[in-house]
N, CA, C and O atoms as a DFTB+ gen file, in Angstrom:
324 C
 N C O
     1  1     -30.522     181.837     196.987
     2  2     -31.605     180.893     198.102
     3  2     -30.565     180.430     198.924
     4  3     -30.518     181.179     199.899
     5  1     -29.719     179.563     198.997
     6  2     -28.970     179.145     199.967
     7  2     -28.047     180.139     200.944
     8  3     -27.702     179.968     202.113
     9  1     -27.793     181.185     200.075
    10  2     -26.798     181.835     200.752
    11  2     -27.420     182.884     201.577
    12  3     -26.805     183.602     202.365
    13  1     -28.686     182.920     201.338
    14  2     -29.435     183.766     202.205
    15  2     -29.890     183.261     203.391
    16  3     -29.943     183.894     204.446
    17  1     -30.310     181.811     203.182
    18  2     -30.772     180.712     204.342
    19  2     -29.271     181.125     205.164
    20  3     -29.153     182.070     205.943
    21  1     -28.345     180.306     204.829
    22  2     -26.899     180.223     205.464
    23  2     -26.501     181.206     206.763
    24  3     -26.075     181.049     207.907
    25  1     -26.982     182.552     205.705
    26  2     -26.494     183.788     206.451
    27  2     -27.506     184.292     207.756
    28  3     -27.240     184.594     208.920
    29  1     -28.804     184.232     206.977
    30  2     -29.928     184.156     208.183
    31  2     -29.588     182.998     209.620
    32  3     -29.662     183.180     210.835
    33  1     -29.289     182.067     208.976
    34  2     -28.794     180.626     210.290
    35  2     -27.830     181.238     210.940
    36  3     -27.820     180.926     212.131
    37  1     -26.852     182.137     210.569
    38  2     -25.688     182.395     211.271
    39  2     -25.924     183.577     212.168
    40  3     -25.463     183.631     213.308
    41  1     -26.789     184.696     211.521
    42  2     -27.208     185.843     212.123
    43  2     -28.251     185.513     213.611
    44  3     -28.177     186.054     214.714
    45  1     -29.028     184.625     213.218
    46  2     -29.990     184.154     214.852
    47  2     -29.358     183.247     215.663
    48  3     -29.854     182.797     216.696
    49  1     -28.048     182.906     215.136
    50  2     -27.616     181.790     216.027
    51  2     -26.491     182.630     216.475
    52  3     -25.986     182.089     217.458
    53  1     -25.785     183.911     216.116
    54  2     -24.850     184.650     216.884
    55  2     -25.851     185.646     217.769
    56  3     -25.400     186.257     218.738
    57  1     -27.173     185.755     217.384
    58  2     -28.155     186.596     218.193
    59  2     -28.105     185.709     219.607
    60  3     -27.893     186.235     220.700
    61  1     -28.315     184.403     219.430
    62  2     -28.666     183.663     220.405
    63  2     -27.677     183.312     221.739
    64  3     -27.905     183.160     222.939
    65  1     -26.330     183.260     220.805
    66  2     -25.021     182.858     221.515
    67  2     -25.216     184.061     222.427
    68  3     -25.549     183.853     223.594
    69  1     -24.989     185.606     221.880
    70  2     -24.968     186.628     222.553
    71  2     -25.859     186.807     223.557
    72  3     -25.363     187.410     224.509
    73  1     -26.922     186.521     223.681
    74  2     -28.300     186.507     224.372
    75  2     -27.738     185.285     225.659
    76  3     -27.934     185.704     226.800
    77  1     -27.236     184.201     225.597
    78  2     -26.924     183.297     226.400
    79  2     -25.650     183.931     227.126
    80  3     -25.646     183.891     228.357
    81  1     -24.458     184.573     226.391
    82  2     -23.402     185.357     227.441
    83  2     -23.993     186.135     227.827
    84  3     -23.809     186.170     229.043
    85  1     -25.138     187.376     227.307
    86  2     -25.506     188.217     228.968
    87  2     -26.574     187.392     229.781
    88  3     -27.270     187.992     230.600
    89  1     -26.668     186.567     229.663
    90  2     -27.760     185.725     230.869
    91  2     -26.642     185.201     231.695
    92  3     -27.010     185.068     232.862
    93  1     -25.221     184.805     231.468
    94  2     -24.177     184.364     232.095
    95  2     -23.482     185.586     232.910
    96  3     -23.085     185.475     234.070
    97  1     -23.416     186.499     232.305
    98  2     -22.913     187.783     232.964
    99  2     -23.505     187.926     234.142
   100  3     -22.996     187.875     235.262
   101  1     -24.914     188.158     233.745
   102  2     -26.180     188.608     234.776
   103  2     -26.332     187.556     235.904
   104  3     -26.822     187.858     236.992
   105  1     -25.868     186.239     235.587
   106  2     -26.231     184.811     236.603
   107  2     -24.851     185.563     237.855
   108  3     -24.883     185.738     239.073
   109  1     -24.015     185.775     237.037
   110  2     -23.082     185.694     237.805
   111  2     -22.897     187.019     238.672
   112  3     -22.134     187.042     239.638
   113  1     -23.480     187.875     238.355
   114  2     -23.686     189.084     239.435
   115  2     -24.796     188.736     240.292
   116  3     -24.837     189.011     241.492
   117  1     -25.702     188.120     239.644
   118  2     -26.907     187.462     240.349
   119  2     -26.384     186.475     241.436
   120  3     -27.201     186.063     242.260
   121  1     -25.123     186.073     241.503
   122  2     -24.665     185.414     242.459
   123  2     -24.689     185.593     243.764
   124  3     -25.137     184.970     244.726
   125  1     -23.688     187.306     243.467
   126  2     -23.426     187.866     244.823
   127  2     -24.675     188.269     245.321
   128  3     -24.848     187.816     246.452
   129  1     -25.699     189.011     244.872
   130  2     -27.084     189.459     245.320
   131  2     -27.617     188.037     246.454
   132  3     -27.553     186.826     246.240
   133  1     -28.054     188.671     247.483
   134  2     -28.679     187.639     248.326
   135  2     -30.540     187.201     247.920
   136  3     -31.073     186.145     248.260
   137  1     -31.082     188.094     247.302
   138  2     -32.489     188.057     246.934
   139  2     -32.915     187.378     245.497
   140  3     -34.079     187.073     245.236
   141  1     -31.976     187.215     244.740
   142  2     -31.936     186.378     243.317
   143  2     -31.810     184.958     243.340
   144  3     -32.170     184.207     242.434
   145  1     -31.145     184.541     244.699
   146  2     -30.241     183.418     244.158
   147  2     -31.283     181.936     243.728
   148  3     -30.915     180.919     243.139
   149  1     -32.791     182.309     244.318
   150  2     -33.641     180.787     244.002
   151  2     -33.521     180.983     242.297
   152  3     -33.189     180.004     241.628
   153  1     -33.822     182.354     241.602
   154  2     -33.229     182.181     239.884
   155  2     -31.948     181.770     239.620
   156  3     -31.796     182.292     238.516
   157  1     -31.186     181.350     239.795
   158  2     -29.964     181.131     239.553
   159  2     -29.897     179.642     238.752
   160  3     -29.064     179.489     237.858
   161  1     -30.873     178.498     239.146
   162  2     -30.821     177.505     238.231
   163  2     -31.637     177.884     237.122
   164  3     -31.116     177.337     236.149
   165  1     -32.719     178.580     236.719
   166  2     -33.387     178.747     235.707
   167  2     -32.529     179.828     234.822
   168  3     -32.492     179.442     233.654
   169  1     -31.802     181.105     235.025
   170  2     -31.149     181.261     234.603
   171  2     -29.887     180.755     233.847
   172  3     -29.455     181.028     232.728
   173  1     -29.471     179.985     234.761
   174  2     -28.307     178.628     234.019
   175  2     -29.012     178.253     232.915
   176  3     -28.704     178.683     231.803
   177  1     -29.920     177.503     233.085
   178  2     -30.645     176.756     232.045
   179  2     -31.039     177.350     231.068
   180  3     -30.954     176.564     230.124
   181  1     -31.483     178.429     230.695
   182  2     -31.895     179.466     229.785
   183  2     -30.660     180.019     228.855
   184  3     -30.662     180.184     227.635
   185  1     -29.358     180.311     230.021
   186  2     -28.035     180.584     229.179
   187  2     -27.672     179.537     228.007
   188  3     -27.322     179.624     226.830
   189  1     -27.972     178.352     229.067
   190  2     -26.509     177.319     228.092
   191  2     -27.845     177.146     227.235
   192  3     -27.602     177.883     226.280
   193  1     -29.079     176.622     227.018
   194  2     -30.118     176.495     226.329
   195  2     -29.739     177.529     224.816
   196  3     -29.542     177.023     223.712
   197  1     -29.705     178.832     225.056
   198  2     -29.548     179.474     224.284
   199  2     -28.117     179.561     223.517
   200  3     -28.018     179.880     222.333
   201  1     -27.128     179.265     224.282
   202  2     -25.586     179.025     223.877
   203  2     -25.748     177.734     223.118
   204  3     -25.074     177.679     222.089
   205  1     -26.156     177.159     223.270
   206  2     -26.122     175.485     222.676
   207  2     -26.670     175.776     221.599
   208  3     -25.943     175.700     220.608
   209  1     -28.258     176.248     221.372
   210  2     -28.945     176.141     220.253
   211  2     -28.703     177.480     219.554
   212  3     -29.359     177.734     218.544
   213  1     -27.768     178.388     220.043
   214  2     -27.446     179.636     219.031
   215  2     -25.852     178.870     218.254
   216  3     -25.420     179.163     217.139
   217  1     -25.282     177.952     219.140
   218  2     -23.987     177.397     218.320
   219  2     -24.797     176.575     217.915
   220  3     -25.562     177.167     218.676
   221  1     -25.472     175.709     217.426
   222  2     -26.226     174.876     216.479
   223  2     -26.560     175.704     215.354
   224  3     -25.928     175.551     214.309
   225  1     -27.328     176.427     215.423
   226  2     -27.668     177.643     214.459
   227  2     -26.831     177.889     213.731
   228  3     -26.810     177.488     212.567
   229  1     -25.820     178.716     214.348
   230  2     -24.471     179.098     213.696
   231  2     -23.716     177.770     212.674
   232  3     -23.381     177.696     211.492
   233  1     -23.685     177.038     213.597
   234  2     -22.950     175.892     212.374
   235  2     -23.874     175.406     211.694
   236  3     -23.233     174.999     210.725
   237  1     -25.144     175.097     211.454
   238  2     -25.424     174.926     210.700
   239  2     -25.736     175.875     209.295
   240  3     -26.108     175.475     208.191
   241  1     -25.492     177.051     209.674
   242  2     -25.454     178.061     208.756
   243  2     -24.141     178.083     207.889
   244  3     -24.004     178.057     206.666
   245  1     -23.175     178.142     208.956
   246  2     -21.946     178.004     207.922
   247  2     -21.557     176.992     207.389
   248  3     -20.813     177.109     206.416
   249  1     -21.947     175.649     207.871
   250  2     -22.003     174.546     206.808
   251  2     -22.747     174.404     205.656
   252  3     -22.415     173.850     204.608
   253  1     -24.116     175.128     206.031
   254  2     -24.624     175.642     204.589
   255  2     -23.996     176.499     203.769
   256  3     -23.728     176.138     202.623
   257  1     -23.826     177.148     204.003
   258  2     -23.108     178.012     203.080
   259  2     -21.603     177.300     202.735
   260  3     -21.420     177.449     201.527
   261  1     -20.480     176.597     203.341
   262  2     -19.749     176.112     202.713
   263  2     -20.206     175.164     201.645
   264  3     -19.701     175.166     200.523
   265  1     -20.979     174.513     201.937
   266  2     -21.556     173.821     200.825
   267  2     -22.080     174.420     199.609
   268  3     -21.760     173.995     198.499
   269  1     -23.023     175.574     199.817
   270  2     -23.537     176.106     198.979
   271  2     -22.513     176.801     197.951
   272  3     -22.789     176.967     196.762
   273  1     -21.198     177.219     198.595
   274  2     -19.878     177.624     197.653
   275  2     -19.187     176.455     197.236
   276  3     -18.544     176.721     196.221
   277  1     -19.058     175.361     197.565
   278  2     -18.300     174.246     197.140
   279  2     -19.104     174.037     195.788
   280  3     -18.380     173.804     194.820
   281  1     -20.581     174.081     195.526
   282  2     -21.216     173.616     194.879
   283  2     -21.446     174.726     193.677
   284  3     -21.601     174.386     192.504
   285  1     -21.446     175.611     193.965
   286  2     -21.278     177.040     193.136
   287  2     -19.808     177.018     192.140
   288  3     -19.822     177.271     190.935
   289  1     -18.549     176.652     192.943
   290  2     -17.614     176.324     192.170
   291  2     -17.655     174.949     191.208
   292  3     -17.068     174.734     190.148
   293  1     -18.544     174.124     191.958
   294  2     -18.117     173.103     190.823
   295  2     -19.084     173.082     189.461
   296  3     -18.876     172.540     188.376
   297  1     -20.274     173.913     189.944
   298  2     -20.794     173.944     188.759
   299  2     -20.257     175.065     187.500
   300  3     -20.489     175.052     186.291
   301  1     -19.495     175.961     188.296
   302  2     -18.588     176.885     187.367
   303  2     -17.646     176.021     186.636
   304  3     -17.514     176.392     185.470
   305  1     -16.944     174.978     186.954
   306  2     -15.656     173.951     186.529
   307  2     -16.628     173.264     185.485
   308  3     -15.952     173.032     184.482
   309  1     -17.722     172.910     185.333
   310  2     -18.385     171.951     184.372
   311  2     -18.773     172.643     183.470
   312  3     -18.887     172.022     182.413
   313  1     -19.177     174.272     183.409
   314  2     -19.494     174.638     182.418
   315  2     -18.357     174.978     181.209
   316  3     -18.424     174.804     179.992
   317  1     -17.076     175.646     182.226
   318  2     -16.320     175.481     181.179
   319  2     -15.317     174.459     180.533
   320  3     -14.452     174.746     179.706
   321  1     -15.532     173.449     180.956
   322  2     -15.107     172.155     180.388
   323  2     -15.859     171.739     179.250
   324  3     -15.595     170.675     178.691
C-alpha cells in the first residue's frame, strides 16, 4: 500500500515538474513576441508553482518510499532472529 502511494506521488510530482518546465520554455519564447508580454507574469507564476509543487510531491513520494523500504527490511530482520 505504501509503495503504491509513494509511486503515485512521485508520478504526479514528475508530471507537475514537466508541466512547469514546458511553461518555462513557452515563457522564454513568449518573451520575444510582442503580443504575449502581458501574460508573462502569470506564466512565470504558474510555472514556478508547478515546479515547486511537483518537487514537493516528488520528494514526499521518494521519502515515503524510502521509509517503506527501511521498515520492510527491519521487519524481515526481526522475523528471522
